[in-house]
NUKE-556008 format. One record per residue (C-alpha): x, y, z. Coordinates in steps of 0.02 Angstrom, whole numbers. Layout:
% NUKE-556008
NODE      xx      yy      zz
NODE       X       Y       Z
...
This chain:
% NUKE-556008
NODE      xx      yy      zz
NODE       2      -4       5
NODE      68     173     -26
NODE     103     319      89
NODE     -48     302     220
NODE     -65     435     349
NODE    -204     501     480
NODE    -265     661     527
NODE    -290     632     708
NODE    -368     773     754
NODE    -472     908     655
NODE    -611    1010     636
NODE    -708     953     512
NODE    -901    1031     583
NODE    -818    1219     591
NODE    -900    1358     459
NODE    -720    1390     398
NODE    -767    1200     277
NODE    -941    1237     270
NODE    -989    1168     101
NODE    -813    1088      40
NODE    -801     961     145
NODE    -812     835     -16
NODE    -658     913     -83
NODE    -571     938      63
NODE    -567     743     107
NODE    -519     710     -81
NODE    -376     831     -64
NODE    -329     717      86
NODE    -340     576       6
NODE    -206     623    -139
NODE     -89     640      -8
NODE     -96     489      75
NODE    -212     542     222
NODE    -333     409     258
NODE    -399     429     416
NODE    -483     573     501
NODE    -524     621     679
NODE    -659     763     679
NODE    -656     823     849
NODE    -787     877     965
NODE    -803    1039    1035
NODE    -978    1065    1112
NODE   -1079     895    1168
NODE   -1240    1014    1116
NODE   -1183    1009     931
NODE   -1138     844     929
NODE   -1240     784     779
NODE   -1155     886     657
NODE   -1011     770     686
NODE   -1128     619     682
NODE   -1180     697     512
NODE   -1007     714     450
NODE    -951     537     501
NODE   -1091     466     412
NODE   -1067     553     239
NODE    -869     475     224
NODE    -834     322     264
NODE    -658     366     311
NODE    -682     498     451
NODE    -732     461     634
NODE    -787     573     774
NODE    -760     603     961
NODE    -879     677    1078
NODE    -844     818    1221
NODE    -837    1015    1283
NODE    -688    1112    1233
NODE    -613    1182    1388
NODE    -675    1346    1320
NODE    -839    1304    1310
NODE    -860    1245    1493
NODE    -929    1377    1543
NODE   -1071    1356    1404
NODE   -1083    1152    1466
NODE   -1028    1163    1623
NODE   -1158    1020    1695
NODE   -1117     891    1545
NODE   -1138     729    1630
NODE   -1023     569    1642
NODE   -1181     488    1592
NODE   -1224     592    1433
NODE   -1025     580    1377
NODE   -1033     359    1395
NODE   -1203     371    1346
NODE   -1149     475    1153
NODE    -986     409    1146
NODE   -1089     208    1095
NODE   -1131     269     967
NODE   -1090     228     766
NODE    -892     295     732
NODE    -887     374     918
NODE    -689     321     961
NODE    -647     462    1091
NODE    -696     578    1248
NODE    -651     762    1217
NODE    -570     899    1184
NODE    -572     929    1360
NODE    -444     989    1472
NODE    -369    1158    1535
NODE    -331    1346    1443
NODE    -230    1456    1504
NODE    -212    1564    1372
NODE    -373    1643    1336
NODE    -471    1606    1515
NODE    -633    1586    1389
NODE    -698    1477    1554
NODE    -665    1533    1756
NODE    -544    1391    1794
NODE    -627    1283    1881
NODE    -760    1239    1788
NODE    -653    1193    1651
NODE    -563    1105    1790
NODE    -758    1014    1840
NODE    -795     975    1670
NODE    -571     911    1621
NODE    -621     764    1762
NODE    -789     730    1715
NODE    -714     702    1543
NODE    -563     595    1606
NODE    -715     492    1713
NODE    -787     431    1547
NODE    -643     399    1474
NODE    -589     295    1620
NODE    -758     194    1618
NODE    -744     158    1418
NODE    -556     145    1389
NODE    -586     256    1241
NODE    -436     399    1244
NODE    -472     543    1297
NODE    -417     702    1182
NODE    -316     831    1306
NODE    -326    1004    1283
NODE    -179    1087    1382
NODE    -104    1281    1332
NODE      -3    1369    1481
NODE     -66    1272    1619
NODE      27    1125    1626
NODE      60    1125    1799
NODE    -120    1095    1835
NODE    -138     973    1693
NODE     -27     881    1781
NODE     -75     856    1938
NODE    -273     813    1883
NODE    -164     676    1772
NODE     -73     602    1904
NODE    -239     610    2035
NODE    -367     555    1921
NODE    -248     413    1870
NODE    -243     368    2037
NODE    -402     320    2048
NODE    -382     183    1904
NODE    -301     205    1711
NODE    -365     310    1588
NODE    -319     318    1392
NODE    -276     485    1319
NODE    -157     597    1216
NODE     -83     782    1224
NODE    -159     835    1066
NODE     -84     987     967
NODE      74     977    1096
NODE     136    1160    1129
NODE     185    1122    1303
NODE     343    1095    1397
NODE     448     944    1445
NODE     383     918    1627
NODE     193     892    1541
NODE     265     798    1406
NODE     371     664    1523
NODE     226     645    1658
NODE      97     620    1510
NODE     229     485    1440
NODE     251     425    1623
NODE      61     385    1628
NODE      50     311    1464
NODE     -15     430    1362
NODE      19     471    1187
NODE      98     653    1098
NODE      14     733     963
NODE     110     870     859
NODE      42     975     738
NODE     101    1133     617
NODE     173    1215     780
NODE     315    1096     767
NODE     355    1152     591
NODE     352    1346     652
NODE     506    1433     642
NODE     513    1472     813
NODE     485    1287     898
NODE     642    1209     892
NODE     586    1183    1084
NODE     463    1059    1027
NODE     553    1004     922
NODE     669     945    1030
NODE     512     869    1151
NODE     465     765     990
NODE     638     692     966
NODE     635     639    1137
NODE     446     560    1132
NODE     456     333    1086
NODE     414     317     929
NODE     297     205     968
NODE     189     367    1069
NODE     185     485     926
NODE      63     549     830
NODE      12     696     675
NODE    -125     815     649
NODE    -190     975     602
NODE    -312    1024     720
NODE    -380    1097     549
NODE    -446    1261     509
NODE    -275    1305     626
NODE    -113    1315     651
NODE     -66    1278     437
NODE     124    1209     410
NODE     241    1290     296
NODE     194    1309     134
NODE      30    1378     186
NODE      65    1468     356
NODE     -47    1585     367
NODE    -169    1504     268
NODE    -321    1410     343
NODE    -263    1234     371
NODE    -333    1062     283
NODE    -304     886     338
NODE    -191     873     176
NODE     -54     972     291
NODE     -51     821     389
NODE     113     773     278
NODE     206     915     294
NODE     200     894     500
NODE     248     719     460
NODE     375     764     362
NODE     444     850     504
NODE     415     757     636
NODE     519     644     523
NODE     665     720     500
NODE     670     771     691
NODE     650     571     738
NODE     812     549     601
NODE     692     432     474
NODE     618     452     309
NODE     426     480     307
NODE     360     330     255
NODE     416     263     432
NODE     358     387     524
NODE     196     387     406
NODE     205     182     456
NODE     231     232     646
NODE     115     361     701
NODE     -30     263     582
NODE      10     125     693
NODE       7     217     858
NODE    -139     290     779
NODE    -252     126     753
NODE    -177      60     924
NODE    -237     208    1015
NODE    -399     227     934
NODE    -442      44     950
NODE    -619      60     882
NODE    -558     104     694
NODE    -521     -40     592
NODE    -348     -44     526
NODE    -372     -78     326
NODE    -199    -113     325
NODE    -114    -297     233
NODE     -61    -364     403
NODE     124    -351     408
């Protein structure tokens, strides 16, 4: 099989892509991107994601409330998340976490909602997609406290934090996903961290429509561009693009266990 990449985190329901999702997916296929997870930011808008997964065989979804939106959905329950996670093509919980950069929701509410999502991930054993921005110490504390109650799979998505969070996440069994931020000129520290992440814990993503990598920097991002991030990650790890595509895709199917791997065995 030719190059097989995945976009482990994008937002295909966002208005940026309205009216052109079919073209978007087609362009991604041309670049070898063959599976997508479109990520929930509002539980109340979950049905939008379901409609997109029904339209495209290779698109899957998560269910959850972004920390920016925690104040709008402060009372989302574990039962709600668990129930919705049983829907066809739902493969993850989140994204949830802490964002102290924008502080769009009160920090205590973000933490409450984060812990609710952790409990749902623990109950379902679906991976929790974690958003962490300028909140490393509190994210580490919550992950360690909650892991003490029972293990749950998780991914530190769009990694832009410090080494301490990466090390803590890996120690707890988590995965680390790199977006276009990895490719930015001023992201040498992120590339140094990526170089130290074990090969079997790496993922790639776009976080589209945000954070387009060069040569598309400053433009709207889209899943096809994950290839550029994968190429830079390959350079960081000292391997070729085929190798990093194979490894990150292996990791993707291991973590997102509800998605069948269509690649030939061996």
